[in-house]
PyMOL Python script that loads the backbone (N, CA, C, O; Angstrom):
from pymol import cmd

cmd.read_pdbstr("""\
ATOM      1  N   UNK A   1     108.195 149.566  40.864  1.00  0.00           N
ATOM      2  CA  UNK A   1     107.507 149.085  39.603  1.00  0.00           C
ATOM      3  C   UNK A   1     107.921 149.776  38.522  1.00  0.00           C
ATOM      4  O   UNK A   1     107.713 149.167  37.473  1.00  0.00           O
ATOM      5  N   UNK A   2     108.648 151.277  38.352  1.00  0.00           N
ATOM      6  CA  UNK A   2     108.830 151.942  37.389  1.00  0.00           C
ATOM      7  C   UNK A   2     110.650 151.525  37.119  1.00  0.00           C
ATOM      8  O   UNK A   2     111.227 151.468  36.034  1.00  0.00           O
ATOM      9  N   UNK A   3     111.144 151.319  38.296  1.00  0.00           N
ATOM     10  CA  UNK A   3     112.568 150.990  37.936  1.00  0.00           C
ATOM     11  C   UNK A   3     112.724 149.563  37.378  1.00  0.00           C
ATOM     12  O   UNK A   3     113.651 149.313  36.608  1.00  0.00           O
ATOM     13  N   UNK A   4     111.986 148.781  37.689  1.00  0.00           N
ATOM     14  CA  UNK A   4     111.773 147.270  36.671  1.00  0.00           C
ATOM     15  C   UNK A   4     111.767 147.463  35.594  1.00  0.00           C
ATOM     16  O   UNK A   4     112.629 146.979  34.860  1.00  0.00           O
ATOM     17  N   UNK A   5     110.825 148.205  35.167  1.00  0.00           N
ATOM     18  CA  UNK A   5     110.169 148.449  33.832  1.00  0.00           C
ATOM     19  C   UNK A   5     111.683 149.065  32.922  1.00  0.00           C
ATOM     20  O   UNK A   5     112.161 148.529  31.922  1.00  0.00           O
ATOM     21  N   UNK A   6     112.082 150.019  33.452  1.00  0.00           N
ATOM     22  CA  UNK A   6     113.485 150.562  33.125  1.00  0.00           C
ATOM     23  C   UNK A   6     114.586 149.683  32.695  1.00  0.00           C
ATOM     24  O   UNK A   6     115.197 149.659  31.626  1.00  0.00           O
ATOM     25  N   UNK A   7     114.735 148.793  34.014  1.00  0.00           N
ATOM     26  CA  UNK A   7     115.738 147.959  33.909  1.00  0.00           C
ATOM     27  C   UNK A   7     115.342 147.022  32.626  1.00  0.00           C
ATOM     28  O   UNK A   7     116.204 146.902  31.755  1.00  0.00           O
ATOM     29  N   UNK A   8     114.283 146.454  32.485  1.00  0.00           N
ATOM     30  CA  UNK A   8     114.059 145.591  31.620  1.00  0.00           C
ATOM     31  C   UNK A   8     113.939 146.081  29.869  1.00  0.00           C
ATOM     32  O   UNK A   8     113.998 145.304  28.916  1.00  0.00           O
ATOM     33  N   UNK A   9     113.785 147.368  29.815  1.00  0.00           N
ATOM     34  CA  UNK A   9     114.107 147.978  28.737  1.00  0.00           C
ATOM     35  C   UNK A   9     115.578 148.145  28.544  1.00  0.00           C
ATOM     36  O   UNK A   9     116.016 148.084  27.396  1.00  0.00           O
ATOM     37  N   UNK A  10     116.311 148.329  29.455  1.00  0.00           N
ATOM     38  CA  UNK A  10     117.735 148.446  29.052  1.00  0.00           C
ATOM     39  C   UNK A  10     118.175 146.896  28.797  1.00  0.00           C
ATOM     40  O   UNK A  10     119.139 146.732  28.050  1.00  0.00           O
ATOM     41  N   UNK A  11     117.684 145.999  29.235  1.00  0.00           N
ATOM     42  CA  UNK A  11     118.011 144.606  28.970  1.00  0.00           C
ATOM     43  C   UNK A  11     117.757 144.391  27.836  1.00  0.00           C
ATOM     44  O   UNK A  11     118.623 143.858  27.142  1.00  0.00           O
ATOM     45  N   UNK A  12     116.472 144.740  27.269  1.00  0.00           N
ATOM     46  CA  UNK A  12     115.982 144.473  25.750  1.00  0.00           C
ATOM     47  C   UNK A  12     116.901 145.211  24.762  1.00  0.00           C
ATOM     48  O   UNK A  12     117.091 144.787  23.622  1.00  0.00           O
ATOM     49  N   UNK A  13     117.422 146.249  25.211  1.00  0.00           N
ATOM     50  CA  UNK A  13     117.993 147.128  24.353  1.00  0.00           C
ATOM     51  C   UNK A  13     119.728 146.714  24.146  1.00  0.00           C
ATOM     52  O   UNK A  13     120.508 147.029  23.247  1.00  0.00           O
ATOM     53  N   UNK A  14     119.889 146.023  25.175  1.00  0.00           N
ATOM     54  CA  UNK A  14     121.185 145.221  25.204  1.00  0.00           C
ATOM     55  C   UNK A  14     121.205 143.948  24.171  1.00  0.00           C
ATOM     56  O   UNK A  14     122.156 143.613  23.464  1.00  0.00           O
ATOM     57  N   UNK A  15     119.810 143.268  24.267  1.00  0.00           N
ATOM     58  CA  UNK A  15     119.703 141.989  23.087  1.00  0.00           C
ATOM     59  C   UNK A  15     119.842 142.733  21.930  1.00  0.00           C
ATOM     60  O   UNK A  15     120.551 142.288  21.028  1.00  0.00           O
ATOM     61  N   UNK A  16     119.134 144.067  21.782  1.00  0.00           N
ATOM     62  CA  UNK A  16     119.035 144.396  20.576  1.00  0.00           C
ATOM     63  C   UNK A  16     120.325 144.761  19.758  1.00  0.00           C
ATOM     64  O   UNK A  16     120.417 144.693  18.532  1.00  0.00           O
ATOM     65  N   UNK A  17     121.443 145.215  20.754  1.00  0.00           N
ATOM     66  CA  UNK A  17     122.603 145.597  20.178  1.00  0.00           C
ATOM     67  C   UNK A  17     123.299 144.501  19.931  1.00  0.00           C
ATOM     68  O   UNK A  17     123.731 144.360  18.787  1.00  0.00           O
ATOM     69  N   UNK A  18     123.506 143.719  20.698  1.00  0.00           N
ATOM     70  CA  UNK A  18     123.958 142.215  20.515  1.00  0.00           C
ATOM     71  C   UNK A  18     123.466 141.499  19.536  1.00  0.00           C
ATOM     72  O   UNK A  18     124.272 140.698  19.063  1.00  0.00           O
ATOM     73  N   UNK A  19     122.317 141.511  19.024  1.00  0.00           N
ATOM     74  CA  UNK A  19     121.901 140.760  17.933  1.00  0.00           C
ATOM     75  C   UNK A  19     122.395 141.738  16.693  1.00  0.00           C
ATOM     76  O   UNK A  19     122.606 141.153  15.631  1.00  0.00           O
ATOM     77  N   UNK A  20     122.534 142.713  16.714  1.00  0.00           N
ATOM     78  CA  UNK A  20     122.938 143.660  15.407  1.00  0.00           C
ATOM     79  C   UNK A  20     124.446 143.394  15.312  1.00  0.00           C
ATOM     80  O   UNK A  20     124.899 143.261  14.175  1.00  0.00           O
ATOM     81  N   UNK A  21     125.328 143.292  16.412  1.00  0.00           N
ATOM     82  CA  UNK A  21     126.658 143.350  16.207  1.00  0.00           C
ATOM     83  C   UNK A  21     127.186 141.728  16.136  1.00  0.00           C
ATOM     84  O   UNK A  21     128.378 141.655  15.835  1.00  0.00           O
ATOM     85  N   UNK A  22     126.754 140.882  16.279  1.00  0.00           N
ATOM     86  CA  UNK A  22     126.736 139.413  16.378  1.00  0.00           C
ATOM     87  C   UNK A  22     126.239 138.730  14.987  1.00  0.00           C
ATOM     88  O   UNK A  22     125.049 138.549  14.729  1.00  0.00           O
ATOM     89  N   UNK A  23     127.035 138.469  14.352  1.00  0.00           N
ATOM     90  CA  UNK A  23     126.450 138.072  12.753  1.00  0.00           C
ATOM     91  C   UNK A  23     126.074 136.933  13.194  1.00  0.00           C
ATOM     92  O   UNK A  23     126.782 136.324  13.995  1.00  0.00           O
ATOM     93  N   UNK A  24     124.755 136.381  12.703  1.00  0.00           N
ATOM     94  CA  UNK A  24     124.039 135.088  13.000  1.00  0.00           C
ATOM     95  C   UNK A  24     123.043 134.884  14.257  1.00  0.00           C
ATOM     96  O   UNK A  24     122.337 133.934  14.596  1.00  0.00           O
ATOM     97  N   UNK A  25     123.323 136.435  14.927  1.00  0.00           N
ATOM     98  CA  UNK A  25     122.117 136.322  16.125  1.00  0.00           C
ATOM     99  C   UNK A  25     120.849 137.190  15.748  1.00  0.00           C
ATOM    100  O   UNK A  25     120.195 137.773  16.613  1.00  0.00           O
ATOM    101  N   UNK A  26     120.585 137.230  14.580  1.00  0.00           N
ATOM    102  CA  UNK A  26     119.208 138.023  14.177  1.00  0.00           C
ATOM    103  C   UNK A  26     118.168 137.771  14.838  1.00  0.00           C
ATOM    104  O   UNK A  26     117.240 138.574  14.934  1.00  0.00           O
ATOM    105  N   UNK A  27     118.187 136.350  15.511  1.00  0.00           N
ATOM    106  CA  UNK A  27     116.842 136.116  16.154  1.00  0.00           C
ATOM    107  C   UNK A  27     117.007 136.726  17.412  1.00  0.00           C
ATOM    108  O   UNK A  27     115.942 137.083  17.915  1.00  0.00           O
ATOM    109  N   UNK A  28     118.141 136.980  18.152  1.00  0.00           N
ATOM    110  CA  UNK A  28     118.282 137.822  19.256  1.00  0.00           C
ATOM    111  C   UNK A  28     117.948 139.280  19.024  1.00  0.00           C
ATOM    112  O   UNK A  28     117.459 139.935  19.945  1.00  0.00           O
ATOM    113  N   UNK A  29     118.172 139.794  17.903  1.00  0.00           N
ATOM    114  CA  UNK A  29     117.597 140.963  17.772  1.00  0.00           C
ATOM    115  C   UNK A  29     115.966 141.086  17.544  1.00  0.00           C
ATOM    116  O   UNK A  29     115.276 142.063  17.837  1.00  0.00           O
ATOM    117  N   UNK A  30     115.602 140.068  17.051  1.00  0.00           N
ATOM    118  CA  UNK A  30     113.984 140.222  16.837  1.00  0.00           C
ATOM    119  C   UNK A  30     113.487 140.081  18.146  1.00  0.00           C
ATOM    120  O   UNK A  30     112.619 140.876  18.505  1.00  0.00           O
ATOM    121  N   UNK A  31     113.865 139.245  18.895  1.00  0.00           N
ATOM    122  CA  UNK A  31     113.372 138.829  20.199  1.00  0.00           C
ATOM    123  C   UNK A  31     113.510 140.275  21.207  1.00  0.00           C
ATOM    124  O   UNK A  31     112.677 140.781  21.959  1.00  0.00           O
ATOM    125  N   UNK A  32     114.572 140.587  20.956  1.00  0.00           N
ATOM    126  CA  UNK A  32     114.869 142.225  21.713  1.00  0.00           C
ATOM    127  C   UNK A  32     114.114 143.099  21.207  1.00  0.00           C
ATOM    128  O   UNK A  32     113.604 143.847  22.042  1.00  0.00           O
ATOM    129  N   UNK A  33     113.818 143.311  20.017  1.00  0.00           N
ATOM    130  CA  UNK A  33     112.690 144.427  19.721  1.00  0.00           C
ATOM    131  C   UNK A  33     111.456 144.074  20.188  1.00  0.00           C
ATOM    132  O   UNK A  33     110.735 144.897  20.753  1.00  0.00           O
ATOM    133  N   UNK A  34     111.009 142.481  19.941  1.00  0.00           N
ATOM    134  CA  UNK A  34     109.550 142.129  20.470  1.00  0.00           C
ATOM    135  C   UNK A  34     109.372 142.370  21.964  1.00  0.00           C
ATOM    136  O   UNK A  34     108.252 142.718  22.341  1.00  0.00           O
ATOM    137  N   UNK A  35     110.387 142.219  22.893  1.00  0.00           N
ATOM    138  CA  UNK A  35     110.299 142.362  24.384  1.00  0.00           C
ATOM    139  C   UNK A  35     110.519 143.743  24.656  1.00  0.00           C
ATOM    140  O   UNK A  35     110.105 144.144  25.744  1.00  0.00           O
ATOM    141  N   UNK A  36     111.129 144.624  23.835  1.00  0.00           N
ATOM    142  CA  UNK A  36     111.192 145.832  24.120  1.00  0.00           C
ATOM    143  C   UNK A  36     110.097 146.886  23.972  1.00  0.00           C
ATOM    144  O   UNK A  36     109.857 147.919  24.595  1.00  0.00           O
ATOM    145  N   UNK A  37     109.535 146.297  22.973  1.00  0.00           N
ATOM    146  CA  UNK A  37     107.904 147.281  22.473  1.00  0.00           C
ATOM    147  C   UNK A  37     106.778 146.555  23.522  1.00  0.00           C
ATOM    148  O   UNK A  37     105.829 147.208  23.957  1.00  0.00           O
ATOM    149  N   UNK A  38     106.979 145.239  23.848  1.00  0.00           N
ATOM    150  CA  UNK A  38     106.033 144.968  24.892  1.00  0.00           C
ATOM    151  C   UNK A  38     106.187 145.558  26.175  1.00  0.00           C
ATOM    152  O   UNK A  38     105.238 146.065  26.773  1.00  0.00           O
ATOM    153  N   UNK A  39     107.466 145.507  26.665  1.00  0.00           N
ATOM    154  CA  UNK A  39     107.702 146.292  27.941  1.00  0.00           C
ATOM    155  C   UNK A  39     107.229 147.692  27.742  1.00  0.00           C
ATOM    156  O   UNK A  39     106.359 148.200  28.449  1.00  0.00           O
ATOM    157  N   UNK A  40     107.884 148.357  26.665  1.00  0.00           N
ATOM    158  CA  UNK A  40     107.132 149.668  26.858  1.00  0.00           C
ATOM    159  C   UNK A  40     105.479 150.252  26.703  1.00  0.00           C
ATOM    160  O   UNK A  40     105.038 151.361  27.005  1.00  0.00           O
ATOM    161  N   UNK A  41     104.905 149.289  26.230  1.00  0.00           N
ATOM    162  CA  UNK A  41     103.492 149.174  26.015  1.00  0.00           C
ATOM    163  C   UNK A  41     102.914 148.925  27.401  1.00  0.00           C
ATOM    164  O   UNK A  41     101.999 149.606  27.862  1.00  0.00           O
ATOM    165  N   UNK A  42     103.508 147.892  28.054  1.00  0.00           N
ATOM    166  CA  UNK A  42     103.208 147.668  29.578  1.00  0.00           C
ATOM    167  C   UNK A  42     103.192 148.970  30.211  1.00  0.00           C
ATOM    168  O   UNK A  42     102.199 149.523  30.682  1.00  0.00           O
ATOM    169  N   UNK A  43     104.150 149.326  30.187  1.00  0.00           N
ATOM    170  CA  UNK A  43     104.670 150.660  31.304  1.00  0.00           C
ATOM    171  C   UNK A  43     103.844 151.812  30.831  1.00  0.00           C
ATOM    172  O   UNK A  43     103.327 152.508  31.705  1.00  0.00           O
ATOM    173  N   UNK A  44     103.660 152.092  29.678  1.00  0.00           N
ATOM    174  CA  UNK A  44     102.566 153.047  29.342  1.00  0.00           C
ATOM    175  C   UNK A  44     101.347 152.758  29.942  1.00  0.00           C
ATOM    176  O   UNK A  44     100.804 153.603  30.654  1.00  0.00           O
ATOM    177  N   UNK A  45     100.733 151.412  29.696  1.00  0.00           N
ATOM    178  CA  UNK A  45      99.245 151.312  30.151  1.00  0.00           C
ATOM    179  C   UNK A  45      99.272 151.404  31.516  1.00  0.00           C
ATOM    180  O   UNK A  45      98.332 152.015  32.024  1.00  0.00           O
ATOM    181  N   UNK A  46     100.313 150.846  32.412  1.00  0.00           N
ATOM    182  CA  UNK A  46     100.410 151.288  33.656  1.00  0.00           C
ATOM    183  C   UNK A  46     100.448 152.314  34.085  1.00  0.00           C
ATOM    184  O   UNK A  46      99.691 152.549  35.027  1.00  0.00           O
ATOM    185  N   UNK A  47     101.304 153.330  33.611  1.00  0.00           N
ATOM    186  CA  UNK A  47     101.361 154.671  33.871  1.00  0.00           C
ATOM    187  C   UNK A  47      99.999 155.505  33.659  1.00  0.00           C
ATOM    188  O   UNK A  47      99.713 156.430  34.420  1.00  0.00           O
ATOM    189  N   UNK A  48      99.201 155.136  32.614  1.00  0.00           N
ATOM    190  CA  UNK A  48      98.088 155.670  32.353  1.00  0.00           C
ATOM    191  C   UNK A  48      96.975 155.349  33.565  1.00  0.00           C
ATOM    192  O   UNK A  48      96.228 156.171  34.096  1.00  0.00           O
ATOM    193  N   UNK A  49      97.071 154.028  33.827  1.00  0.00           N
ATOM    194  CA  UNK A  49      96.300 153.943  34.705  1.00  0.00           C
ATOM    195  C   UNK A  49      96.519 154.155  36.192  1.00  0.00           C
ATOM    196  O   UNK A  49      95.589 154.101  36.998  1.00  0.00           O
ATOM    197  N   UNK A  50      97.996 154.438  36.587  1.00  0.00           N
ATOM    198  CA  UNK A  50      97.933 155.311  37.742  1.00  0.00           C
ATOM    199  C   UNK A  50      97.527 156.763  37.757  1.00  0.00           C
ATOM    200  O   UNK A  50      97.029 157.309  38.741  1.00  0.00           O
ATOM    201  N   UNK A  51      97.783 157.381  36.552  1.00  0.00           N
ATOM    202  CA  UNK A  51      97.579 158.651  36.521  1.00  0.00           C
ATOM    203  C   UNK A  51      96.008 158.988  36.668  1.00  0.00           C
ATOM    204  O   UNK A  51      95.670 160.080  37.126  1.00  0.00           O
ATOM    205  N   UNK A  52      95.173 158.146  36.320  1.00  0.00           N
ATOM    206  CA  UNK A  52      93.773 158.198  36.317  1.00  0.00           C
ATOM    207  C   UNK A  52      93.144 158.142  37.935  1.00  0.00           C
ATOM    208  O   UNK A  52      92.089 158.712  38.215  1.00  0.00           O
ATOM    209  N   UNK A  53      93.853 157.465  38.826  1.00  0.00           N
ATOM    210  CA  UNK A  53      93.363 157.173  40.128  1.00  0.00           C
ATOM    211  C   UNK A  53      93.743 158.359  40.676  1.00  0.00           C
ATOM    212  O   UNK A  53      93.028 158.721  41.611  1.00  0.00           O
ATOM    213  N   UNK A  54      94.832 159.224  40.325  1.00  0.00           N
ATOM    214  CA  UNK A  54      95.217 159.890  41.486  1.00  0.00           C
ATOM    215  C   UNK A  54      94.177 161.456  40.832  1.00  0.00           C
ATOM    216  O   UNK A  54      94.125 162.487  41.503  1.00  0.00           O
TER     217      UNK A  54
END
""", "prot")
cmd.dss("prot")
cmd.show_as("cartoon", "prot")
cmd.util.cbc("prot")
cmd.orient("prot")
């Protein structure tokens, strides 16, 4: 599960970089930032939930 979240974070980071680098793809930057933040929040919540069970 953790590996999937890290992979998603890297993909969203790539979206952000492409969105910044290619003129006219600002929407890709916005989507990348939103998905990056969402994945980070989901990962943090799941990590906290797992930490409480142990």
